[in-house]
C-alpha positions in Angstrom: 51.9 205.5 -20.6 52.8 203.1 -17.9 50.4 200.1 -17.5 48.8 199.5 -14.2 49.8 196.2 -12.5 47.1 194.4 -10.6 48.2 192.5 -7.5 46.8 188.9 -7.2 46.6 186.4 -4.4 45.8 182.7 -5.0 44.3 180.9 -2.0 44.0 177.2 -2.3 44.7 174.4 0.2 46.3 172.4 -2.7 48.6 174.9 -4.2 50.1 172.2 -6.5 46.8 172.2 -8.3 47.2 175.9 -9.2 50.5 175.5 -11.1 48.8 175.8 -14.5 46.8 178.8 -13.4 49.9 180.5 -12.1 51.7 179.9 -15.5 48.8 181.2 -17.4 48.5 184.4 -15.3 52.2 185.1 -16.1 51.1 185.6 -19.7 48.8 188.5 -18.7 51.0 191.5 -18.5 48.8 193.5 -16.2 48.8 190.8 -13.6 51.3 190.0 -10.9 50.8 187.1 -8.6 52.3 188.4 -5.3 50.9 185.7 -2.9 50.2 182.0 -3.1 48.7 180.7 0.1 47.5 177.3 1.2 45.9 178.4 4.5 43.1 180.9 5.2 44.4 182.1 8.5 47.9 182.8 7.0 46.2 184.6 4.1 44.3 186.8 6.5 47.5 187.9 8.1 49.2 188.6 4.8 46.3 190.7 3.5 46.2 192.8 6.6 49.7 194.0 5.7 49.8 193.6 1.9 46.3 193.9 0.3 45.7 192.7 -3.3 43.4 193.8 -6.0 42.2 190.3 -7.1 41.7 187.1 -5.2 41.6 183.7 -6.9 39.7 181.7 -4.3 39.2 177.9 -3.8 35.9 177.3 -2.2 36.5 173.8 -0.7 39.2 174.1 2.0 39.5 172.0 5.2 39.8 174.6 8.0 37.9 177.5 6.4 35.6 177.4 3.4 36.3 179.9 0.7 33.2 181.9 1.1 33.7 182.0 4.9 37.2 183.4 4.3 35.9 186.0 1.8 33.3 187.3 4.3 36.1 188.1 6.8 37.7 190.5 4.4 37.0 194.3 4.6 37.7 195.6 2.2 37.3 192.6 0.0 39.4 192.2 -3.2 37.6 191.4 -6.4 37.0 187.6 -6.2 37.4 185.0 -8.9 36.4 181.5 -7.8 38.8 178.7 -8.8 37.4 175.3 -8.1 37.6 171.7 -9.3 33.8 171.5 -8.5 30.9 173.3 -10.0 28.6 173.2 -7.0 29.5 176.5 -5.3 27.5 178.8 -7.6 25.4 180.2 -4.8 28.4 180.9 -2.5 30.3 182.5 -5.4 27.4 184.8 -6.0 27.1 185.5 -2.2 30.7 186.8 -2.1 30.3 188.8 -5.3 32.6 186.7 -7.5 33.1 188.1 -11.0 33.9 184.7 -12.4 34.0 180.9 -11.8 36.9 179.0 -13.4 38.3 175.5 -13.1 41.7 174.6 -11.6 43.0 174.1 -15.1 41.2 177.0 -16.9 40.5 177.6 -20.5 42.9 180.3 -21.7 40.3 182.5 -23.4 37.9 182.2 -20.5 40.7 183.1 -18.0 41.6 186.2 -20.1 38.0 187.3 -20.2 37.4 186.7 -16.5 40.6 188.6 -15.6 39.4 191.4 -17.8 36.1 191.5 -15.9 38.0 191.5 -12.6 40.2 194.4 -13.7 37.1 196.5 -14.7 35.5 195.7 -11.4 38.7 196.9 -9.5 38.7 200.1 -11.6 35.0 200.8 -11.0 35.3 200.2 -7.2 38.3 202.6 -7.1 36.5 205.3 -9.0 33.5 205.2 -6.7 35.8 205.3 -3.6 37.9 208.1 -5.0 35.0 210.3 -6.0 33.3 209.9 -2.6 36.4 209.9 -0.4 37.4 212.4 2.2 40.8 210.8 3.0 43.5 208.5 1.5 46.1 206.1 2.8 49.8 206.3 2.2 52.8 204.4 3.6 54.8 206.7 5.8 58.5 206.0 5.0 59.6 207.2 8.5 57.2 205.0 10.6 56.9 202.2 8.0 53.2 202.2 8.6 50.1 203.1 6.6 48.8 206.5 7.5 45.4 208.0 6.8 45.5 211.6 5.6 42.3 213.7 5.4 41.9 215.8 2.2 41.3 218.9 4.3 44.7 218.4 6.1 46.7 218.2 2.9 48.3 221.5 1.8 50.7 220.4 -0.9 53.1 217.7 -1.9 56.6 218.0 -3.4 58.9 215.3 -4.9 62.7 215.2 -4.4 64.4 212.4 -6.2 62.3 209.3 -5.3 60.7 210.7 -2.1 57.5 212.6 -2.0 56.9 214.9 1.0 53.4 215.8 1.9 52.9 219.0 3.9 49.9 219.0 6.3 48.0 221.7 8.0 49.8 222.6 11.2 53.3 221.9 9.8 53.5 218.1 10.0 55.2 216.4 7.1 54.8 212.8 5.8 57.5 211.3 3.6 56.6 208.5 1.3 58.4 206.7 -1.5 55.6 207.3 -4.1 55.7 209.2 -7.3 53.5 212.2 -7.8 51.8 210.4 -10.6 50.8 207.5 -8.3 49.9 210.0 -5.6 47.5 211.8 -7.9 45.7 208.4 -8.6 44.7 208.4 -4.9 43.3 211.9 -5.0 40.0 213.2 -6.5 40.7 215.6 -9.4 38.0 218.1 -8.3 40.0 218.8 -5.1 43.6 218.4 -6.1 45.7 219.7 -9.0 49.2 219.1 -10.2 51.0 222.4 -10.9 54.1 221.0 -12.6 56.5 218.1 -12.5 57.2 218.5 -8.8 54.1 219.7 -6.9 50.5 218.8 -6.1 48.3 221.3 -4.2 45.0 221.0 -2.4 42.6 223.3 -4.3 40.9 224.6 -1.2 44.2 225.3 0.6 45.1 228.2 -1.7 45.1 231.5 0.1 46.4 233.7 -2.7 47.6 233.8 -6.3 49.7 236.5 -7.9 52.3 236.6 -10.7 52.1 232.9 -11.5 52.6 232.1 -7.8 50.2 230.4 -5.4 50.3 230.9 -1.7 49.4 227.9 0.5 48.6 228.4 4.2 50.2 225.7 6.3 49.4 227.2 9.8 48.8 230.6 11.3 51.7 232.9 10.3 53.2 230.2 8.1 52.6 230.2 4.4 54.5 228.8 1.4 54.7 230.2 -2.1 54.9 227.9 -5.1 55.7 228.9 -8.6 53.2 227.8 -11.3 54.6 227.0 -14.7 53.1 229.1 -17.4 51.3 226.2 -19.1 49.4 225.6 -15.9 48.8 229.1 -14.7 45.7 230.2 -16.6 44.2 226.8 -17.5 44.3 225.3 -14.0 44.9 227.8 -11.3 43.4 230.9 -12.8 40.1 229.2 -13.7 39.8 227.3 -10.5 40.4 230.2 -8.1 37.1 231.7 -9.4 35.0 229.3 -7.5 37.1 228.6 -4.4 34.9 229.4 -1.3 
């Protein structure tokens, strides 16, 4: 099973003081430091385009204090405070920090704190996923993030490295994402993978016969998808029984 990689930003006005932290984080295989920023305004612009999972945050910065920066983020990454001073406990609590480490952290404490941060990321994502009605995906054609409502999703199919999502009304969205990663964005009570190349929206099924599901894309336009034998009864057959 492929391990999940968690994207990290380090924000500190004295980046040279985070060299040890950066070296230690390289030893944690689930972590990738993708941004090191020395300015809050620059960091805001970066996070608008490339969000991260975990933010190592210096609290004492000249133009914008760390907690002021964190309050501007929506959604906010999981925060770990990294400070040379111990006097920012209240502010760390205020922004929901999962840990408070020094600029030259103890290795065992860093590993433990990063573990707490990873669990916090996973918990947040599970809550969002289970309560979501839409998801975001990068549209390869427009190069922009696109929000897709669950109810507009008919099915997705992969060809080589590109996944094509077919929407109600006939629109298609092409994205360079694997079906495995796409499934991670979708609640399992609404979506099902029916083989190595397709995902379908459970409530978009209009018919099922002879190991084939029919999906309605628009009035007068339906598509039929073969269901491999190992999926037919266990997934489709059982789930059709309670489709409204």
